[in-house]
C-alpha positions in Angstrom: 115.2 185.1 127.0 115.1 181.5 126.0 115.7 180.8 122.3 113.1 178.4 120.7 114.7 175.5 119.0 112.9 174.4 115.9 113.4 171.1 114.2 115.4 171.2 111.0 115.9 168.7 108.2 119.2 167.6 109.8 117.8 166.5 113.2 114.7 164.6 112.1 114.4 161.0 113.3 113.7 158.6 110.5 111.3 155.8 111.2 111.4 152.6 109.1 108.1 150.9 108.5 108.0 147.1 108.2 106.3 145.8 105.1 103.9 143.0 106.3 104.1 141.2 102.9 107.9 141.0 103.2 107.6 139.7 106.7 105.2 137.0 105.7 107.4 135.9 102.8 110.4 135.7 105.1 108.4 133.6 107.6 107.1 131.4 104.8 110.6 130.9 103.4 111.9 129.8 106.8 108.9 127.4 107.2 109.6 125.8 103.9 113.3 125.4 104.8 112.3 123.7 108.1 109.8 121.4 106.3 112.3 120.5 103.6 114.7 119.6 106.4 112.2 117.4 108.2 111.1 115.5 105.1 114.1 115.5 102.9 117.0 114.8 105.3 115.6 111.3 106.4 115.3 110.4 102.7 118.9 111.5 102.0 120.3 109.8 105.0 118.0 106.8 105.7 118.5 104.7 108.8 119.7 101.5 107.4 119.1 99.7 110.7 115.3 100.2 110.7 113.3 97.5 108.9 109.7 97.8 107.7 107.0 95.4 108.9 106.9 93.8 105.5 110.6 93.1 105.6 110.3 91.6 109.1 107.4 89.4 108.0 109.4 88.1 105.0 112.4 87.3 107.3 110.0 85.6 109.7 108.5 83.4 107.1 111.8 82.6 105.4 113.6 81.8 108.7 110.7 79.8 110.2 111.8 80.7 113.7 109.5 80.5 116.7 110.2 83.0 119.4 108.4 85.1 121.9 108.1 88.0 119.5 107.9 86.3 116.1 106.4 83.1 114.7 104.4 81.7 111.8 100.9 80.4 112.5 98.8 78.6 109.8 101.0 80.2 107.2 100.7 83.7 108.6 103.6 85.7 110.0 103.0 87.2 113.4 105.4 89.8 114.8 105.3 91.7 118.1 106.1 95.3 117.2 105.8 98.5 119.1 103.5 96.9 121.7 101.1 95.1 119.4 101.0 91.9 117.4 100.9 92.4 113.6 100.1 90.1 110.7 99.4 90.8 107.0 96.1 89.9 105.3 94.9 90.2 101.7 91.5 92.0 101.2 89.7 89.8 98.8 87.4 92.6 97.7 90.0 95.2 96.7 93.1 93.1 96.5 95.1 95.2 98.9 97.5 93.8 101.5 97.0 95.2 105.0 99.0 95.2 108.2 96.7 94.1 110.9 97.4 95.2 114.5 96.1 93.1 117.4 96.6 93.1 121.2 97.0 89.3 121.2 98.6 86.8 118.8 96.9 83.4 117.9 99.0 81.5 120.5 97.3 83.6 123.2 93.8 82.8 121.9 93.6 79.1 121.6 91.5 78.7 124.8 88.8 81.2 123.7 85.5 79.3 123.0 84.2 79.6 119.5 81.0 77.9 118.3 78.0 78.3 116.0 77.5 78.8 112.2 79.1 82.1 111.2 78.2 81.8 107.5 74.9 83.7 107.7 76.6 86.7 109.3 79.5 86.8 106.8 77.3 86.2 103.8 75.0 89.0 104.9 77.8 91.5 104.9 79.5 90.3 101.7 76.2 90.3 99.8 75.3 93.7 101.1 78.7 95.1 100.1 78.6 93.7 96.5 74.9 93.8 95.6 73.3 96.3 97.9 75.3 99.2 99.2 72.3 100.4 101.3 72.4 97.2 103.3 73.9 97.7 106.8 75.5 95.7 109.6 75.5 96.7 113.2 78.0 96.8 116.1 75.9 97.0 119.2 76.5 97.1 123.0 74.8 97.6 126.3 75.2 101.3 127.4 75.0 100.1 131.1 77.9 97.7 130.7 80.1 97.9 133.8 83.3 97.6 131.7 82.8 100.4 129.2 86.5 101.2 128.9 87.2 97.7 127.7 84.1 97.7 125.5 85.4 100.9 123.8 88.9 99.4 123.3 87.4 96.2 121.8 85.0 98.2 119.6 87.8 100.2 118.1 90.0 97.2 117.4 87.0 95.3 115.9 85.8 98.3 113.8 89.2 98.8 112.3 89.4 95.2 111.2 85.9 95.1 109.9 86.6 98.1 107.6 89.8 96.4 106.5 88.0 93.2 105.6 84.7 94.5 104.1 85.4 98.1 103.0 82.4 99.3 104.9 82.1 100.4 108.5 79.5 98.9 110.8 76.7 101.1 112.1 77.2 101.9 115.9 74.1 100.9 117.9 72.9 100.2 121.5 70.7 97.3 122.7 68.6 99.8 124.8 68.3 103.5 125.6 71.0 105.0 127.7 73.7 107.6 128.0 75.6 107.9 124.7 72.8 106.2 122.7 70.7 109.3 122.0 71.7 109.5 118.3 72.2 105.8 117.4 69.6 103.1 116.6 68.5 100.5 119.1 69.5 97.1 117.7 69.4 93.7 119.3 70.0 90.2 117.8 66.2 89.8 117.7 64.9 93.0 116.2 66.6 93.0 112.8 67.5 90.6 110.0 70.7 92.5 109.1 74.0 91.2 110.4 74.7 92.1 114.1 77.8 92.0 116.2 77.0 92.2 119.9 79.9 93.1 122.3 79.2 92.3 126.0 80.9 91.6 129.3 80.4 88.1 130.6 81.8 84.7 131.2 83.1 82.5 129.7 85.3 84.2 127.2 83.7 83.2 124.0 82.5 84.1 120.5 79.4 82.4 119.3 77.1 82.8 116.3 73.3 82.3 116.0 71.6 83.2 112.8 72.5 86.7 111.7 74.0 87.6 115.1 77.5 87.1 116.5 78.1 87.6 120.3 81.6 88.5 121.4 81.9 88.0 125.2 84.5 88.5 127.9 85.2 90.4 131.1 87.6 93.4 130.9 90.7 92.4 128.9 89.1 89.1 128.1 86.6 90.9 125.9 89.6 92.2 123.9 90.9 88.7 123.7 87.5 87.5 122.4 87.5 90.2 119.8 91.0 89.3 118.5 89.9 85.7 118.4 86.9 86.6 116.2 89.1 88.8 114.0 91.5 85.9 113.3 88.6 83.7 112.5 87.3 86.4 110.2 90.6 86.3 108.3 90.7 82.5 108.3 93.9 82.5 110.3 92.2 80.5 113.1 89.2 78.2 112.4 
């Protein structure tokens, strides 16, 4: 006859339960340690060899050197840094100094054609910013433009600098109905009295003003060059 074995207090297996709160606190503590290491160690042991853009600009202006990656143009320092050209401009509205990134420096833009009276456009934006916050200005393009990749690049570069200069972003628009224009206004140089910037593919590479409208024109990367030329005119770096 087989004897039945019953569990006793001595042969019970103890099972330890894990406290979820304790686990969370341990994980949180480890995360804090990692974050402290990431943000504190560079401050405790700074890389003395790395210079800020402001320091590089000061050296550039003081040295007065003219190289392929650094020069002074019309009193403004230009430095080629991390794949872009940088200069510093003062925002006359809020008094802040900004680092301005561009794909091209002024020496690369002297052949871009610029003509017309730009005062109406600029005055319209400035007066709208100071006296009438409901006043808008538009950045418009053709949705059927064959070089939309370059239009998008130029639009991003231009918008960033317009916000830096005027503290208000332009309203995105299209000159006609098309893909991507379902939720934006249809704006041309002829159907509004508000300031308008029109980006378009075409030749020659040029920036020209007529009344309240400025047209920035160029094919592919030439459109980006035209935008940078307009930006430097906007900052009074180039006339």
